[in-house]
N, C-alpha and C positions, 0 to 999 in steps of 0.2 A: 430894119433887118427883120426878116421872117425866119423863125426856127420852128420846124415841125418834126413830128414823130408819130409812128404808129404806136398804139398802146400794146404793151407787152406785160401781161400779168398785172394789170392795174397801174402801170407806171410807164415812163418813157423808155424807149428802146435803149439797151446797153450802150450802143455806139453813140447815141446822142448824149447820154449821161457822161460818158467818158470824154467826149469832145468838150462839153461845158465845164467839166471838172479840170481839164488840162489846159484850157485856153482862157486867158483873161479877156473878158468882154465887159468893159467898163464904159459908163457914160453914153450908152447907145439907147435908142428907142427901139424896142423889140415887140413884135407881134408873135404870139405863140399859137400854134395850131396842132391838131392831132387828128388821126383817123382811128376809128374804133368800130366795134360791132354792137354797141349798145351802152357801154360804160366807159367814161373817161378816167375813172379811178383818181389817183392822186398825181397824175402826170404834171399838170400845171403847177401845183404846189411845190413839187420837187424841183421842177425846172426853175421856178421863181427863186427858190433858195440858192440855186447855183448862179443866178443872175442878179443877185441882190444889189449890185452896183450899177444896174441899168434900169431904165424906165420901161415898164411893161405897158404898152399902149392898147393891147387887146388880146383876147383869147377866143379861140373858136374850135369847137369839135365838129368833125364831119363823120356822121354815122353811116355805115354801110355804103360807102362810096361805090363799091363794086356793083351794087344793085341798080343804081341810077346815076350814071356819070354826068348827064346833062343837068340834073337837079343839083348835084354837088358843085358843078361849075357856076350855076346861077347863085347858089348860096355863097360861094367864094367871092364872086363879083359884088354881091350885096355887102358883104363884110368889108371888102376893100373900100367901097364908097362910104361906109360908116366910119372908117378910120380916118378919112379926110387927109390922105397923104399928098 
């Protein structure tokens, strides 16, 4: 399962936090990703606390995606290959 968020004020977006808080996601393999403009903040740490009963198999931050979409796509493809899904 992939769960992603834009960074809002140094953390995950309120809608993502709300979803993770209200839904039981147990025993899953989860890859976390975020989009940001230079700083991931504490998003992954906060998301991992809400997903403590699942296995986090990877984390990836994508910086300034709006500036170079092709570069971001390549980075995402490389990450997918690293995860060996």
